[in-house]
The first five atom37 places (N, CA, C, CB, O) and aatype in JSON, in Angstrom:
{
  "aatype": [12, 13, 15, 19, 12, 13, 16, 7, 19, 13, 11, 7, 19, 13, 1, 16, 10, 16, 8, 5, 11, 1, 18, 0, 0, 9, 2, 9, 19, 7, 10, 0, 10, 7, 19, 0, 19, 13, 10, 19, 12, 0, 10, 9, 19, 1, 18, 5, 10, 15, 18, 2, 7, 15, 18, 14, 15, 12, 15, 3, 19, 18, 1, 19, 3, 6, 0, 13, 1, 5, 14, 7, 2, 0, 14, 13, 6, 16, 11, 10, 16, 15, 13, 19, 7, 0, 14, 13, 10, 11, 5, 3, 13, 14, 6, 9],
  "atom_mask": [
    [1, 1, 1, 1, 1],
    [1, 1, 1, 1, 1],
    [1, 1, 1, 1, 1],
    [1, 1, 1, 1, 1],
    [1, 1, 1, 1, 1],
    [1, 1, 1, 1, 1],
    [1, 1, 1, 1, 1],
    [1, 1, 1, 0, 1],
    [1, 1, 1, 1, 1],
    [1, 1, 1, 1, 1],
    [1, 1, 1, 1, 1],
    [1, 1, 1, 0, 1],
    [1, 1, 1, 1, 1],
    [1, 1, 1, 1, 1],
    [1, 1, 1, 1, 1],
    [1, 1, 1, 1, 1],
    [1, 1, 1, 1, 1],
    [1, 1, 1, 1, 1],
    [1, 1, 1, 1, 1],
    [1, 1, 1, 1, 1],
    [1, 1, 1, 1, 1],
    [1, 1, 1, 1, 1],
    [1, 1, 1, 1, 1],
    [1, 1, 1, 1, 1],
    [1, 1, 1, 1, 1],
    [1, 1, 1, 1, 1],
    [1, 1, 1, 1, 1],
    [1, 1, 1, 1, 1],
    [1, 1, 1, 1, 1],
    [1, 1, 1, 0, 1],
    [1, 1, 1, 1, 1],
    [1, 1, 1, 1, 1],
    [1, 1, 1, 1, 1],
    [1, 1, 1, 0, 1],
    [1, 1, 1, 1, 1],
    [1, 1, 1, 1, 1],
    [1, 1, 1, 1, 1],
    [1, 1, 1, 1, 1],
    [1, 1, 1, 1, 1],
    [1, 1, 1, 1, 1],
    [1, 1, 1, 1, 1],
    [1, 1, 1, 1, 1],
    [1, 1, 1, 1, 1],
    [1, 1, 1, 1, 1],
    [1, 1, 1, 1, 1],
    [1, 1, 1, 1, 1],
    [1, 1, 1, 1, 1],
    [1, 1, 1, 1, 1],
    [1, 1, 1, 1, 1],
    [1, 1, 1, 1, 1],
    [1, 1, 1, 1, 1],
    [1, 1, 1, 1, 1],
    [1, 1, 1, 0, 1],
    [1, 1, 1, 1, 1],
    [1, 1, 1, 1, 1],
    [1, 1, 1, 1, 1],
    [1, 1, 1, 1, 1],
    [1, 1, 1, 1, 1],
    [1, 1, 1, 1, 1],
    [1, 1, 1, 1, 1],
    [1, 1, 1, 1, 1],
    [1, 1, 1, 1, 1],
    [1, 1, 1, 1, 1],
    [1, 1, 1, 1, 1],
    [1, 1, 1, 1, 1],
    [1, 1, 1, 1, 1],
    [1, 1, 1, 1, 1],
    [1, 1, 1, 1, 1],
    [1, 1, 1, 1, 1],
    [1, 1, 1, 1, 1],
    [1, 1, 1, 1, 1],
    [1, 1, 1, 0, 1],
    [1, 1, 1, 1, 1],
    [1, 1, 1, 1, 1],
    [1, 1, 1, 1, 1],
    [1, 1, 1, 1, 1],
    [1, 1, 1, 1, 1],
    [1, 1, 1, 1, 1],
    [1, 1, 1, 1, 1],
    [1, 1, 1, 1, 1],
    [1, 1, 1, 1, 1],
    [1, 1, 1, 1, 1],
    [1, 1, 1, 1, 1],
    [1, 1, 1, 1, 1],
    [1, 1, 1, 0, 1],
    [1, 1, 1, 1, 1],
    [1, 1, 1, 1, 1],
    [1, 1, 1, 1, 1],
    [1, 1, 1, 1, 1],
    [1, 1, 1, 1, 1],
    [1, 1, 1, 1, 1],
    [1, 1, 1, 1, 1],
    [1, 1, 1, 1, 1],
    [1, 1, 1, 1, 1],
    [1, 1, 1, 1, 1],
    [1, 1, 1, 1, 1]
  ],
  "atom_positions": [
    [[11.4, 4.75, -41.84], [12.09, 3.65, -41.17], [11.23, 3.06, -40.11], [13.4, 4.11, -40.57], [11.01, 1.85, -40.05]],
    [[10.71, 3.96, -39.23], [9.94, 3.51, -38.06], [8.67, 2.79, -38.54], [9.56, 4.74, -37.12], [8.23, 1.82, -37.92]],
    [[8.11, 3.26, -39.66], [6.79, 2.6, -40.09], [7.11, 1.24, -40.54], [6.03, 3.38, -41.25], [6.28, 0.36, -40.33]],
    [[8.26, 0.95, -41.17], [8.63, -0.41, -41.47], [8.86, -1.31, -40.3], [9.79, -0.4, -42.26], [8.53, -2.5, -40.32]],
    [[9.39, -0.76, -39.33], [9.67, -1.52, -38.13], [8.33, -1.84, -37.36], [10.66, -0.73, -37.22], [8.1, -2.98, -36.96]],
    [[7.46, -0.78, -37.17], [6.22, -1.05, -36.63], [5.36, -2.04, -37.4], [5.54, 0.17, -36.48], [4.66, -2.87, -36.82]],
    [[5.43, -1.94, -38.67], [4.64, -2.82, -39.5], [5.06, -4.28, -39.31], [4.77, -2.42, -40.97], [4.24, -5.2, -39.33]],
    [[6.3, -4.44, -39.14], [6.86, -5.91, -38.87], [6.4, -6.33, -37.5], [0.0, 0.0, 0.0], [5.99, -7.48, -37.3]],
    [[6.46, -5.38, -36.52], [6.05, -5.82, -35.09], [4.49, -6.16, -35.17], [6.35, -4.56, -33.91], [4.04, -7.18, -34.65]],
    [[3.74, -5.27, -35.83], [2.33, -5.51, -35.84], [1.96, -6.84, -36.6], [1.63, -4.3, -36.48], [1.04, -7.56, -36.22]],
    [[2.65, -7.1, -37.58], [2.44, -8.4, -38.32], [2.7, -9.58, -37.34], [3.42, -8.52, -39.61], [1.87, -10.48, -37.24]],
    [[3.8, -9.58, -36.64], [4.16, -10.53, -35.65], [3.15, -10.73, -34.62], [0.0, 0.0, 0.0], [2.85, -11.86, -34.25]],
    [[2.57, -9.59, -34.12], [1.62, -9.7, -32.98], [0.29, -10.24, -33.59], [1.39, -8.24, -32.21], [-0.4, -11.03, -32.95]],
    [[-0.04, -9.83, -34.79], [-1.3, -10.35, -35.44], [-1.17, -11.84, -35.7], [-1.61, -9.6, -36.79], [-2.11, -12.59, -35.49]],
    [[-0.01, -12.25, -36.17], [0.23, -13.68, -36.41], [0.02, -14.52, -35.12], [1.67, -13.89, -36.97], [-0.68, -15.54, -35.08]],
    [[0.71, -13.98, -34.05], [0.54, -14.6, -32.72], [-0.95, -14.73, -32.23], [1.33, -13.79, -31.7], [-1.41, -15.76, -31.73]],
    [[-1.66, -13.56, -32.42], [-3.02, -13.63, -31.96], [-3.92, -14.51, -32.72], [-3.56, -12.35, -31.96], [-4.9, -15.03, -32.18]],
    [[-3.62, -14.71, -33.95], [-4.55, -15.59, -34.84], [-4.12, -17.05, -34.72], [-4.5, -15.13, -36.42], [-5.0, -17.91, -34.68]],
    [[-2.85, -17.4, -34.67], [-2.37, -18.72, -34.62], [-2.24, -19.39, -33.34], [-1.2, -18.74, -35.2], [-2.31, -20.62, -33.26]],
    [[-2.03, -18.62, -32.28], [-1.92, -19.2, -30.95], [-2.82, -18.4, -30.06], [-0.45, -19.21, -30.43], [-2.36, -17.5, -29.35]],
    [[-4.12, -18.72, -30.09], [-5.16, -17.98, -29.42], [-5.12, -18.15, -27.95], [-6.47, -18.38, -29.92], [-5.31, -17.16, -27.24]],
    [[-4.88, -19.31, -27.44], [-4.86, -19.64, -26.09], [-3.64, -18.89, -25.41], [-4.78, -21.19, -25.95], [-3.77, -18.22, -24.38]],
    [[-2.59, -19.04, -26.01], [-1.28, -18.4, -25.52], [-1.48, -16.86, -25.43], [-0.03, -18.73, -26.55], [-1.15, -16.26, -24.41]],
    [[-2.02, -16.23, -26.52], [-2.31, -14.84, -26.53], [-3.3, -14.48, -25.44], [-2.8, -14.44, -27.86], [-3.11, -13.49, -24.73]],
    [[-4.33, -15.24, -25.3], [-5.46, -14.9, -24.25], [-4.78, -14.99, -22.87], [-6.79, -15.97, -24.33], [-5.07, -14.14, -22.03]],
    [[-3.92, -15.95, -22.59], [-3.29, -16.08, -21.34], [-2.39, -14.89, -21.02], [-2.54, -17.34, -21.31], [-2.36, -14.43, -19.88]],
    [[-1.67, -14.41, -22.0], [-0.86, -13.28, -21.92], [-1.61, -12.02, -21.63], [-0.13, -13.15, -23.11], [-1.22, -11.25, -20.75]],
    [[-2.71, -11.78, -22.39], [-3.49, -10.6, -22.25], [-4.19, -10.6, -20.86], [-4.52, -10.51, -23.4], [-4.21, -9.59, -20.17]],
    [[-4.71, -11.71, -20.5], [-5.36, -11.79, -19.16], [-4.32, -11.57, -18.02], [-6.06, -13.2, -18.98], [-4.59, -10.83, -17.07]],
    [[-3.23, -12.16, -18.13], [-2.08, -11.96, -17.15], [-1.69, -10.41, -17.07], [0.0, 0.0, 0.0], [-1.55, -9.82, -16.0]],
    [[-1.53, -9.86, -18.24], [-1.15, -8.43, -18.22], [-2.26, -7.52, -17.55], [-0.88, -7.95, -19.68], [-1.99, -6.59, -16.79]],
    [[-3.51, -7.89, -17.91], [-4.68, -7.1, -17.36], [-4.73, -7.3, -15.83], [-6.09, -7.57, -18.03], [-4.95, -6.35, -15.08]],
    [[-4.53, -8.56, -15.39], [-4.62, -8.79, -13.96], [-3.39, -8.09, -13.18], [-4.66, -10.36, -13.69], [-3.52, -7.57, -12.08]],
    [[-2.25, -8.15, -13.86], [-1.03, -7.41, -13.24], [-1.36, -5.89, -13.13], [0.0, 0.0, 0.0], [-1.11, -5.29, -12.08]],
    [[-1.89, -5.33, -14.12], [-2.14, -3.81, -14.09], [-3.32, -3.55, -13.04], [-2.58, -3.21, -15.64], [-3.3, -2.58, -12.29]],
    [[-4.28, -4.43, -13.04], [-5.33, -4.21, -12.03], [-4.83, -4.32, -10.61], [-6.44, -5.19, -12.23], [-5.15, -3.47, -9.77]],
    [[-4.05, -5.36, -10.33], [-3.45, -5.49, -8.88], [-2.51, -4.35, -8.54], [-2.65, -6.86, -8.7], [-2.43, -3.95, -7.38]],
    [[-1.77, -3.82, -9.55], [-0.86, -2.64, -9.31], [-1.76, -1.39, -8.98], [0.09, -2.35, -10.63], [-1.46, -0.66, -8.04]],
    [[-2.83, -1.17, -9.76], [-3.65, 0.03, -9.52], [-4.34, -0.05, -8.12], [-4.73, 0.18, -10.67], [-4.39, 0.93, -7.38]],
    [[-4.87, -1.31, -7.79], [-5.55, -1.41, -6.46], [-4.5, -1.23, -5.27], [-6.29, -2.84, -6.33], [-4.82, -0.61, -4.25]],
    [[-3.34, -1.76, -5.43], [-2.31, -1.57, -4.46], [-1.89, -0.13, -4.34], [-1.15, -2.41, -4.78], [-1.68, 0.35, -3.23]],
    [[-1.74, 0.67, -5.56], [-1.42, 1.96, -5.48], [-2.5, 2.73, -4.71], [-1.18, 2.47, -6.8], [-2.19, 3.61, -3.91]],
    [[-3.75, 2.42, -4.95], [-4.84, 3.2, -4.29], [-4.8, 2.9, -2.78], [-6.28, 2.83, -4.89], [-4.96, 3.81, -1.97]],
    [[-4.59, 1.68, -2.42], [-4.39, 1.34, -0.95], [-3.27, 2.1, -0.28], [-4.09, -0.14, -0.78], [-3.43, 2.59, 0.84]],
    [[-2.13, 2.21, -0.97], [-0.99, 2.95, -0.33], [-1.35, 4.38, -0.24], [0.34, 2.8, -1.12], [-1.03, 5.05, 0.74]],
    [[-2.04, 4.87, -1.27], [-2.32, 6.41, -1.31], [-3.35, 6.62, -0.17], [-2.97, 6.96, -2.83], [-3.24, 7.64, 0.52]],
    [[-4.34, 5.71, 0.08], [-5.22, 5.96, 1.09], [-4.5, 5.91, 2.53], [-6.35, 4.97, 0.97], [-4.72, 6.77, 3.38]],
    [[-3.65, 4.87, 2.72], [-3.0, 4.75, 3.98], [-2.02, 5.91, 4.21], [-2.28, 3.41, 4.06], [-1.84, 6.3, 5.37]],
    [[-1.4, 6.48, 3.24], [-0.5, 7.71, 3.46], [-1.3, 8.98, 3.7], [0.42, 7.94, 2.22], [-0.8, 9.93, 4.31]],
    [[-2.52, 9.0, 3.22], [-3.29, 10.26, 3.38], [-4.46, 10.05, 4.43], [-3.9, 10.72, 1.94], [-5.38, 10.87, 4.47]],
    [[-4.43, 9.04, 5.24], [-5.52, 8.79, 6.11], [-5.72, 9.9, 7.12], [-5.31, 7.5, 6.8], [-6.85, 10.37, 7.25]],
    [[-4.68, 10.37, 7.85], [-4.82, 11.48, 8.83], [-4.44, 12.84, 8.23], [-3.94, 11.21, 10.05], [-4.28, 13.81, 8.98]],
    [[-4.32, 12.93, 6.96], [-3.97, 14.25, 6.36], [-5.09, 15.31, 6.44], [0.0, 0.0, 0.0], [-4.8, 16.49, 6.25]],
    [[-6.36, 14.92, 6.73], [-7.43, 15.93, 6.78], [-7.37, 16.76, 8.1], [-8.83, 15.22, 6.64], [-8.06, 17.78, 8.16]],
    [[-6.62, 16.4, 9.16], [-6.54, 17.15, 10.32], [-5.7, 18.34, 10.1], [-6.06, 16.34, 11.41], [-4.64, 18.26, 9.48]],
    [[-6.2, 19.54, 10.65], [-5.5, 20.73, 10.35], [-4.16, 20.92, 10.93], [-6.26, 21.79, 10.73], [-3.34, 21.63, 10.34]],
    [[-3.87, 20.32, 12.09], [-2.59, 20.38, 12.71], [-2.09, 18.91, 12.86], [-2.66, 21.15, 14.09], [-1.92, 18.41, 13.98]],
    [[-1.88, 18.29, 11.79], [-1.47, 16.76, 11.85], [-0.08, 16.69, 12.37], [-1.54, 16.01, 10.39], [0.25, 15.64, 12.92]],
    [[0.79, 17.67, 12.27], [2.17, 17.53, 12.81], [2.16, 17.52, 14.38], [3.07, 18.72, 12.27], [3.16, 17.12, 14.98]],
    [[1.12, 17.91, 15.0], [1.03, 17.97, 16.46], [0.26, 16.67, 17.0], [0.27, 19.34, 16.91], [-0.03, 16.61, 18.19]],
    [[-0.06, 15.71, 16.17], [-0.76, 14.54, 16.6], [0.26, 13.4, 16.91], [-1.79, 14.12, 15.53], [1.16, 13.15, 16.1]],
    [[0.12, 12.76, 17.99], [1.16, 11.7, 18.42], [0.28, 10.54, 18.78], [2.16, 12.17, 19.72], [-0.89, 10.66, 19.11]],
    [[0.99, 9.3, 18.68], [0.3, 8.05, 19.21], [1.13, 7.63, 20.33], [0.15, 6.86, 18.12], [2.35, 7.69, 20.24]],
    [[0.54, 7.19, 21.4], [1.09, 6.62, 22.55], [1.07, 5.1, 22.44], [0.36, 7.11, 23.75], [-0.01, 4.53, 22.26]],
    [[2.2, 4.44, 22.54], [2.27, 2.97, 22.57], [2.46, 2.51, 23.98], [3.42, 2.43, 21.67], [3.0, 3.24, 24.81]],
    [[2.04, 1.34, 24.25], [2.25, 0.75, 25.51], [3.12, -0.48, 25.48], [0.99, 0.45, 26.11], [2.91, -1.32, 24.61]],
    [[4.05, -0.63, 26.34], [4.97, -1.75, 26.39], [4.77, -2.6, 27.54], [6.32, -1.3, 26.39], [4.85, -2.12, 28.67]],
    [[4.51, -3.92, 27.34], [4.29, -4.9, 28.46], [5.54, -5.57, 28.59], [3.12, -5.93, 28.22], [6.13, -6.01, 27.6]],
    [[6.01, -5.68, 29.84], [7.13, -6.43, 30.27], [6.89, -7.47, 31.2], [8.04, -5.61, 30.81], [6.68, -7.17, 32.38]],
    [[6.9, -8.64, 30.85], [6.63, -9.76, 31.68], [8.0, -10.5, 31.98], [5.56, -10.7, 30.97], [8.88, -10.56, 31.11]],
    [[8.15, -11.03, 33.19], [9.43, -11.62, 33.5], [9.67, -12.88, 32.67], [9.51, -11.94, 34.99], [8.82, -13.76, 32.54]],
    [[10.86, -12.9, 32.12], [11.24, -14.07, 31.25], [10.87, -13.91, 29.83], [0.0, 0.0, 0.0], [11.22, -14.79, 29.03]],
    [[10.15, -12.82, 29.4], [9.74, -12.63, 28.02], [10.29, -11.28, 27.52], [8.18, -12.68, 27.89], [10.58, -10.39, 28.31]],
    [[10.41, -11.17, 26.24], [10.75, -9.92, 25.66], [9.67, -8.93, 25.8], [11.09, -10.09, 24.26], [8.5, -9.33, 25.84]],
    [[9.96, -7.67, 25.89], [8.92, -6.63, 25.92], [7.97, -6.65, 24.7], [9.57, -5.28, 26.03], [8.42, -6.8, 23.57]],
    [[6.74, -6.49, 24.94], [5.75, -6.53, 23.86], [5.0, -5.18, 23.71], [4.74, -7.68, 24.12], [4.24, -4.78, 24.59]],
    [[5.25, -4.5, 22.57], [4.67, -3.22, 22.41], [3.26, -3.35, 21.63], [5.7, -2.29, 21.63], [3.1, -4.21, 20.77]],
    [[2.34, -2.52, 21.95], [1.06, -2.53, 21.25], [0.66, -1.06, 21.13], [-0.05, -3.41, 22.01], [1.09, -0.21, 21.91]],
    [[-0.18, -0.77, 20.14], [-0.68, 0.6, 19.89], [-1.9, 0.92, 20.69], [-0.99, 0.8, 18.42], [-2.42, 2.03, 20.65]],
    [[-2.38, -0.12, 21.47], [-3.48, 0.11, 22.24], [-3.04, 0.43, 23.62], [-4.38, -1.01, 22.2], [-2.12, -0.24, 24.09]],
    [[-3.59, 1.38, 24.33], [-3.15, 1.82, 25.64], [-4.47, 1.87, 26.59], [-2.4, 3.3, 25.51], [-5.59, 2.05, 26.1]],
    [[-4.29, 1.73, 27.78], [-5.34, 1.76, 28.73], [-5.57, 3.34, 29.1], [-4.94, 0.82, 30.04], [-4.7, 4.16, 28.78]],
    [[-6.59, 3.7, 29.69], [-6.88, 5.09, 30.13], [-6.15, 5.41, 31.49], [-8.45, 5.3, 30.29], [-6.22, 6.54, 31.96]],
    [[-5.5, 4.45, 32.08], [-4.9, 4.61, 33.37], [-3.84, 5.6, 33.3], [-4.38, 3.35, 33.88], [-3.66, 6.37, 34.24]],
    [[-3.08, 5.63, 32.18], [-1.97, 6.55, 32.05], [-2.28, 8.04, 31.75], [0.0, 0.0, 0.0], [-1.4, 8.9, 31.79]],
    [[-3.56, 8.29, 31.45], [-3.91, 9.67, 31.0], [-3.64, 10.72, 32.05], [-5.38, 9.75, 30.62], [-3.11, 11.77, 31.68]],
    [[-3.96, 10.54, 33.35], [-3.58, 11.52, 34.3], [-2.08, 11.81, 34.47], [-4.1, 11.13, 35.54], [-1.67, 12.93, 34.79]],
    [[-1.3, 10.78, 34.24], [0.2, 10.99, 34.39], [0.69, 11.74, 33.15], [1.0, 9.58, 34.56], [1.61, 12.55, 33.25]],
    [[0.08, 11.47, 31.97], [0.47, 12.2, 30.78], [0.1, 13.61, 30.82], [-0.09, 11.62, 29.61], [0.85, 14.46, 30.35]],
    [[-1.13, 13.91, 31.41], [-1.49, 15.3, 31.64], [-0.54, 16.09, 32.57], [-2.86, 15.34, 32.21], [-0.22, 17.26, 32.36]],
    [[-0.11, 15.33, 33.64], [0.74, 15.93, 34.6], [2.09, 16.22, 33.92], [0.88, 15.02, 35.84], [2.66, 17.29, 34.14]],
    [[2.59, 15.34, 33.16], [3.9, 15.54, 32.52], [3.87, 16.5, 31.34], [4.44, 14.21, 32.07], [4.83, 17.23, 31.1]],
    [[2.79, 16.51, 30.62], [2.68, 17.26, 29.4], [1.32, 18.07, 29.53], [2.72, 16.29, 28.09], [0.26, 17.6, 29.11]],
    [[1.41, 19.34, 30.15], [0.17, 20.06, 30.42], [-0.54, 20.63, 29.15], [0.47, 21.19, 31.36], [-1.66, 21.13, 29.24]],
    [[0.12, 20.55, 27.98], [-0.53, 20.93, 26.8], [-1.51, 19.95, 26.2], [0.44, 21.23, 25.86], [-2.16, 20.26, 25.19]],
    [[-1.64, 18.78, 26.8], [-2.62, 17.83, 26.31], [-3.98, 18.35, 26.56], [-2.45, 16.47, 26.93], [-4.97, 17.69, 26.21]]
  ]
}
């Protein structure tokens, strides 16, 4: 039963490939492009999630953010901090 079904499907695919070559080429190129984009995005996500994984005690690593507060504006946070706060952090957290 399955062989009859697959035979009919393959006949339809073969007819489409032979009679509508441009349409089939567009579909195949689109599918290949979609798979390629998915694989590249999966590799990027995997790299971003495992970026700091090589550190032995990764659970003890923290990032310090700095918030700027200017009058009349909403606070602006950035991941870049100045070295001015380092002595205060050492004073408050001696394990640094």
